[in-house]
C-alpha positions as CSV (number, residue, x, y, z in Angstrom):
1,X,-49.2,50.5,-32.2
2,X,-49.8,48.3,-35.3
3,X,-53.1,46.9,-36.6
4,X,-54.3,44.7,-39.3
5,X,-57.1,46.5,-41.2
6,X,-59.4,45.1,-43.9
7,X,-62.3,46.6,-45.9
8,X,-64.4,45.3,-48.7
9,X,-64.2,47.4,-51.9
10,X,-66.6,47.7,-54.9
11,X,-64.6,49.7,-57.4
12,X,-61.4,47.7,-57.6
13,X,-57.9,48.1,-56.3
14,X,-56.8,51.0,-58.5
15,X,-59.6,53.3,-57.5
16,X,-59.2,52.5,-53.8
17,X,-55.4,52.8,-53.9
18,X,-55.5,56.1,-55.7
19,X,-57.7,57.5,-52.9
20,X,-55.3,56.0,-50.3
21,X,-52.3,57.6,-52.0
22,X,-54.1,61.0,-52.3
23,X,-54.8,60.9,-48.5
24,X,-51.5,59.5,-47.4
25,X,-49.7,62.8,-46.4
26,X,-52.8,63.9,-44.4
27,X,-53.1,60.5,-42.9
28,X,-49.5,60.7,-41.6
29,X,-49.5,64.4,-40.5
30,X,-53.0,64.7,-39.0
31,X,-53.9,61.2,-38.0
32,X,-50.5,59.9,-37.1
33,X,-51.0,56.7,-39.2
34,X,-48.9,55.2,-41.9
35,X,-49.1,52.2,-44.2
36,X,-46.7,49.4,-43.5
37,X,-48.4,47.3,-46.2
38,X,-51.5,47.5,-48.4
39,X,-52.7,45.1,-51.0
40,X,-55.9,43.4,-52.2
41,X,-57.3,39.9,-52.9
42,X,-56.7,38.6,-56.4
43,X,-60.4,39.4,-57.2
44,X,-60.0,43.0,-55.9
45,X,-62.9,42.8,-53.6
46,X,-61.1,43.2,-50.2
47,X,-58.1,45.4,-49.2
48,X,-55.7,44.2,-46.5
49,X,-53.5,46.6,-44.7
50,X,-51.0,46.7,-41.9
51,X,-51.0,50.2,-40.4
52,X,-48.9,51.8,-37.7
53,X,-50.9,54.2,-35.5
54,X,-49.7,56.9,-33.2
55,X,-52.9,56.2,-31.2
56,X,-55.9,54.0,-32.1
57,X,-58.2,56.8,-30.9
58,X,-56.6,59.5,-33.1
59,X,-56.6,57.1,-36.1
60,X,-60.2,56.1,-35.6
61,X,-61.4,59.7,-35.3
62,X,-59.7,60.5,-38.6
63,X,-61.1,57.5,-40.4
64,X,-64.6,58.4,-39.4
65,X,-64.3,62.1,-40.0
66,X,-67.2,63.0,-42.5
67,X,-65.0,64.3,-45.3
68,X,-62.6,61.3,-45.1
69,X,-65.5,58.8,-44.7
70,X,-67.0,60.2,-47.9
71,X,-63.8,59.9,-49.8
72,X,-63.5,56.3,-48.7
73,X,-67.1,55.6,-49.8
74,X,-66.5,57.4,-53.2
75,X,-63.5,55.2,-53.8
76,X,-65.6,52.1,-53.3
77,X,-64.9,51.2,-49.7
78,X,-67.8,49.4,-47.9
79,X,-67.0,51.3,-44.7
80,X,-69.4,49.1,-42.7
81,X,-67.2,46.1,-43.5
82,X,-64.0,47.7,-42.0
83,X,-62.2,45.4,-39.5
84,X,-59.4,46.7,-37.3
85,X,-57.4,44.2,-35.3
86,X,-54.7,45.6,-33.0
87,X,-51.5,43.7,-33.2
88,X,-49.0,43.0,-30.4
89,X,-45.3,43.4,-31.3
């Protein structure tokens, strides 16, 4: 399953993207998720992603795991602003 995901960020693209790259291998192996696309608005205040999920439930559990949630917050993600829209192929 694929989904469009967006989140507001407060520390700019480079900080958020570094966190995403650091977590990428665990995201794939543990959560069954992978980036198809990730980028940000020109003002670097919102990240836009297309993700492929093994299962939405498994991906959601990983994204809200306390240690992962803290890493996202530390990288400037406003986790309350996260929007996940499932996409139909």
